[in-house]
N, C-alpha and C positions, 0 to 999 in steps of 0.2 A: 785390370791386371797391371802390375808394375813390370815393365819390360817383358811382357808375355808370360808372367808367372803370378801365382797367387801371393799376395803380400805375406811376409813373414813377421808375425807379431810375437814378441816375448813378454813375459810377465816378471815383475819384481815386487817383493814384499819384505818388510823388515825382518820378520821371523815367523816360523811355522812351529809353534809349540802348544797350540790349543785353538779352540774355536771361540771367538768373540766377534764383536761387530765388524772389525777390520777384515776378519777371515770371511765373513758374509759378503763383503764387498768383493774380495778376491775371488770367491766362488762364482759370483755373477760375472766377473770379468772372464774367468775361465770358460764358463758356459757360453757366453756371448761370442768369444773368439772361436770356439769349437763349432758353433753354428754358422756364423757369418763369414769366417775366414779359415775354413778347414784346410789342413795340409796332411800329407801322408805321415809326417812325424809330428807328434804333439808339441806344442810350445814348451820351452823350458821356463822354470821359475828360478830367478836369481834371488838369493836370500842370505842373511847373515847367519841365522841359526835354524836348525831343523832337528827336532828330537825324534823324527821318524814315526810318530804316532798318527793314526788316521785323523783327518779333519773333515773333509767332505769327499764324495766320490769324484767330483769334477777336479778338485785339487789333487787328490791322491794319485790320480792317473798320470800326472805330469812329472817329467824328470826334473831334478833339482841341480842347481849349481850353488854351492855353499861356501862361505868364507872360511878362512883358516881358524877363525875364532870358534867355530863349531867343534874344533878338535880339543878345546880346553875341557878337562873333565868337569861334568856337571854344568856345561855351558848354558843350557836352556834355563836352568834355575838361577845361575849366577850372572846372567847376561848384563844386569844393571851394573855390576862391579866392573865389567869390561868396557863400560862407556868410553873411557879415554882412548880405547883402541878401535872404536867403531870406524873411524875414517881410514885407518890402516887396513882394516878388513874390507872396506869398500874399494880401496885401491886394488886389492887382490882380485875382488870380484870383477872390477872394471877390466883388468887384464884378461881374465877368463872370458868375459863378454867379447872383447876384441878378437880373441883367438877363435871363438865360436863364429863370430861374424865373418872372419876371413874364410872359413870353411863353407858356410851357408849363410849368405848375406841376410841380415836382419833389417827390416825397414822401420820398425817402430817397437819401442818398449813401453809398456803400460805399467807404471809402478803405483803402489798404494802405500803411503808412508805417514808415520808420525814420529819417526826416529831418524834414521840415516840412509835408508835405501834410495832416497831421492838424490843422494850424492853419487849414484852410479854414473860414471863418465862413459859416454858412448862415442864411437867413431864418427867422423864427419859424415853427414848425410843421413844418419839415423835419427829419427825423431824420438823425443822422450816426453810422454804425457805423464804427469804425476798427479794422481788423486791424493790430495793432501788432507789428512784428517785434522792435523794441526801442525804448525812448526813445533819442534820438541818443547813441551811445556817445562821440562826440567832444566832447559837452558834459558828460555826466554821469559818465563812468567812465575812458575810455581816450584822453583828449585827447593825451597825450604820445606815443602810438603812431600818431597820425594826421597829424602834421605836423612837419617839421623846418625849421630855418632860419627864414626870414621867415614861412612859413605857420604854423609852430608858435608863433612870437611873436604873430602876429595872433590866433590861436585863444586863447591865454592872456589877451590883452588883452580880447577880445570876449566870452569865455565867460560871465562873470557876468551881463551884460545879456541875452545870448541865452538863458541858462537861465531868467531871469525871464519872457521872452517865451514860451518853450516851455512853461513851467508854466501860464501864463495860458491859452495856446491849449488845453491839455489839459482845462481846466475846461469848455470849450464842447462837447466831444464827448458825444453822447448815450450811446453804449455802446462800451466798449473790449473787443476780443477779443485775448487774448494767444496767441502761437503755442507757448508752452512754459511750464513751471513757473517757470523763472528769469525769463522776460519778465513773467509775472504779478507776481512779486515786485518787479521794477523799476518797473512801472507803479504799484504801491502805494507803493513807497518814494519815487519821484521826483515822482509826480503826485498822490498821495493818492487814487487812484481804484481801485475794484474792477474786476475783469475776469473773463470766462469764457475757458477755454482751448479753442481749436479748432486742432488740429494741422494744419500745412500739408499739401497733397496731394503724394503720391509716385506717380510713374508706374510702378506695379507691373505694369501690363499690358505695358509696354515692357521694363522691367528684370526679366528672368526668368532662372532658372538654366540653362535649356535653350532650344534653338531655333537657327535659323540666325543667323549673325552679320551677314550682308548687308554685308560689308565691300567697299569699293572696293579695287581692286588695290593701290594704294599703301599703304593702311591694312593690308591683309592681309600685305604684306611687312614693315611695321613691327612687326606683332604677332609674326610668325614669327621675327623676329630677336631677340626678347627671351628671356632665360634662363628656365628652368623655376623654379617655386617662388618667384617674386618677391613682394615686398611692394609695396604701391601707395599713392601719395598723389595726390589730385586736389583742386585748389582754386586760388583766386587766390593768386599768390605775393606776398603782402603781409606786413609784419612780424608782425602779430598772428596770422597763420595758422600760424606756427612750422614751416614746411617744413624749416628748417635743423635742427630737432630730429630729424626723420625721417631726414635725411642722416646726422647724427652717430650715431644709433642703429644704422642699417644698417651703417655703417663699423665700429662697435664689434663687431657680431655677425658681420661679414663675410657679410652676406645681400644678395642683389640687391634693389635698390629702383628702381621706376619712378615718376617724378614727371611729372604732367601739369598744365598750367595756364600762365598767364602773369601778369605783374604787375611791380611796381617792383623786386622782389627777384630777378628772373630773372638779371640779369648777375652779381649777387653769388653766386647759387647755381651759375652756370656756373664762376665762379672757384673756388668751394669744391670742385667735383666734376671739375675739368678733368683731374686725374690719377687719378681714382677708377676702380677695377676693378669697383665694385659698383653705381654709380648711373647711371641713364639718364634724361636730360631729354627729354621729348617735346614740350613746348610745348602749344599748344591741340590738342584732339582732337575729332573728330566724335562724334556720339551713337553710331553703330554701333561705333566703335572703343572708346569709353568702356565700353559694355556688354560688349564682348569682354574688355577689361582687367579689369573687375570679375569676370567669369566665370573668368578664368585666374589671377588673383592668389590667393596664399595667405591674405592678410589686407589690409584697408584700414587705413592709419595715419591717425589723426585727432587730432593733437596740440594743436589749438587750442581755445580757449573759443568756442563758438558759441551763438547764441540758440536755434537748433534743429539745423540741420545735415542737409540733405536727402541729401547724398552718403553719409552713414553708413547711411541707409535704402535708397538705391539699391543699395549694395553688398550689404546683407542680402537685398534682393529678389532678387539674383543668387546667393544662397546663400553669401556670403562674410562671415566674421566681421570685427569691427571692434575695433581696439586704440585706445581713446579716452581722452583726458584726462577724468577723472571729475568734471566740473563742467558747469554750463549745460545745454544741450539734450541732451547725451549721456546725462544721467540719465533722460531720458524715452524715449530711442530705443535704447539698448544695454542688454541684460540681462546684467549682469556674470556671467561664468562660463558663460552659456548661448548668447548670440549674439555673444560677444566678451569683452573684458576691459577694465576701467577702471583707469587708473593714477593715483596720487595727486599726483604732483609734475610740474610742467611743466619737465622736465629730461631730457636725453638718457639718463642712466642709468636713470631711472624708466621711460621708454618702452621702452628695451632690455629691461629686466627683464620688463615686461608682454608684450612680443612672445614671450618665452620661455614665458610662462604662458598664452598665448592658446590656447583649445581648437582642435584640428585641424579644418580645414574639413570633412573627410569626416564628422566626428561631429556637426556642428551645422548642416549645410546646410539641413535641413528646418526646424529651429527658427528660423533666420535668416529664411527665407521667410515663415513663419507670423507672426513678429513684424512684418515689413515690411507685411504685408497689413492690419494694423490702421490704417495710415496712407495707405490708398489714396485715389485721387481720389474714388471713390464715397463713402467715409467722410466726406471733407471736404464733398462736396455735401450729404449728409444733415444734417450739423451746421450748415452755413451756411444751408441752406434753413430750418431751424428758427429760427435767430437772426433772419433777415430777416422771416419770417412773424410772429414775436413782435413785432418792432419796428414792423411795419406794422399791428399789431392783428389778427393772425390773418386776413390777407387771403387769400382762396382763390387757389391757384396751379394751374397745369397739373399733372396727374399725371405722374410721371417715366416 
C-alpha cells in the first residue's frame, strides 16, 4: 500500500469514438487495474473526445473526464480538423486532473497515446506511464498522407509549432512504453527518450484455428458465397494502409481477394474493382465473421507500414500465414519463411512475388499459432503488471 491505502491509478486515452487496436490496449489496462488495484470508486479515464457510444464493458463502466474540444458539434468526426487545438484541450484536462488529485490523490496515470494525451501534465509526485503506439505520424513522418486540400495546407503550416509542443510534452512523461521495436526507435529519435517494449495484447483465446464460427445467418451466407482459396485484407481503407496494392497484386496473379473494412478510400476501391472477377468488398464485418475469414483465407495480405499491426497476429492465431511489407511492426510479429513472408518494396509487383513465395497454410498452421501466443492478453498483463509495480515502488497487488 501507499501510505496505508490502495494505490489510485487513473487512465488516459486520446479519444473514445470506436473500437480499434488502441481501445483493445485500453480495455486490457482497465481490466488489469480493476483486478490488481481495485478501489471502491472505479478509475477515471481522461480523454479529449468521447462520443458516448459503447466500446467494451471494462471501458464503458469507467467515468470520463473530457476536454472542452468534445463540445464542438460533431467533434468525434471532425477531430482531425481540431488538431491545432489539441494542446489547449490538454491544458484544460490537466487542470481537471489536478483538481481531481487534490480531492482524492492519484498515484499514477497510465496513458495510451498516438496523438496528444501523453501531454497530460500531472502534479508533482504523480507518475505518468505512457504506452506510446507511435509519436504522432501526421507531425513527424507521414503528414502528406493524412490530409489533402485545406487540411493538408493547415497541417503543413501548423506542424513546426505543434512538433515543438509535442516534444516538450514528451519530456514530462515519467516512463515511456513502446509497442514495437520501430516505435521505440521513433520515441528515441523524435523525443530523445528511452523506452521499454511491451507488445500489445492479442485476443488469442478468441482467434483460434478451430471451433464453431458462431455466425449469424446473414454472415454465414456471405462467407459461403466466397470463393475457395482466397487472399484476405482487413483494415481501415485509408491511403497509408495500401489496400490498393492488395487489389493490384490479386489482379496480377488472378487470385481471389476479399477486402474487409471501411474508410475514406472505400469509393475509390469500389471504382477500381467494379469490373473485377477476383475482388470482393465486404465493408465492415462482425467479430465472428472476421474470425471465420481468417480461418478460411489462404493468407492475410499486410501491405502497409504499421507501428505494430494486431490483425497480422489475429490471422496467425487462426493458423493463417501473413504476407507483410517487411518494415515496422511486421518485423516483430511475422517470422519470415515460417509464419509468412516479408516483401521488401511497397509495390504491387513485390507483393505479388511474395504471395507466390508464401509458405502453404497447411505447413505453417501450428507455427503461426505458437508465434501468436507470445502476444496473448496474459503476456501483456504480466508485462504491464511489472511496469506498474516498479513505477509505484513495488506496491503489493492482488495475486492473479
